[in-house]
N, C-alpha and C positions, 0 to 999 in steps of 0.2 A: 257387381252387385251379387251378394250372397243370397241363398235360398230364403232365409228368414226375412231379409229386407224385401225381397220380392213378394213374399206372403203378406207382409205388412201393407204393401201397396195394393195387392189383390183384395185384402180385407177392407181397406179404406174405400177403394173405388166401388166394390160390390155393395158395401153398406150404403153408400150414397145412392147408387142406382136403385137398389131395392127399396129404400125409403121413399124415393120419388114414385116408383111404381105403386107401392102400397098406398101412399097418401093420395094419389090421383084416383085410385079405385075406378079405373076405366071400364073394365069388364072382369068377370070372375077369373078368366084365364090370365089376364094381365096381373091381377092381384096375386093369384097363385104363383105366377112366374116370379113376382117380387119376393114371395116367401122362399122359393127355390134359391133365388140369388142370395137372400138373407142367410140361408143355410150354408151356402158356400162361404159367405163372410164369417159366420160364427165358427165353422170348422177351421177356417184359416187362422182365426184368432186363438182357437184351442191349440193348434199346432205351434204358433208363435209362442204362446204362453209356456207350452211344454219345453220347447227348445231353450227359452230364456230363463226357465225356472220361475216364471211368474204364475204361480199356481192359482192365485185369486182370479186372474184374467182367464185362465184355462177353465176353471170351474164355472165361472159366470157364463162363459160361452158354451159350455156343455149344456147348461140349463137353457140358454137361448136357442141352441140347436134343437132341443126337444120342443120348445115353443114354436119354432119355425116349422118343424115337421107337422105340428098340429095345424098350422096355417096352410101348409101344402095340402094336407088331408081335407081341410074345410073348404078351400077355394078351388082345388083341382080334382080331388077324388070324389068327395061327397057333394060337390057343387049342385045346388038346387036348380 
């Protein structure tokens, strides 16, 4: 298995796990962890997109990375 294929699996699995954590909204910390995992997912997809020349995928996930970082800030750093 090459690195890009491994990153595809990492992105897929982390996306699923993050979606479950965010959807369950158990605690602020769990939801924040979901956004941290979503960030790993989106960075993985950016890398895959760059390696494969799929720039639409890379750009979309660059934006999602920023959105996920807002989620990390909201749920972990600024948590009420």
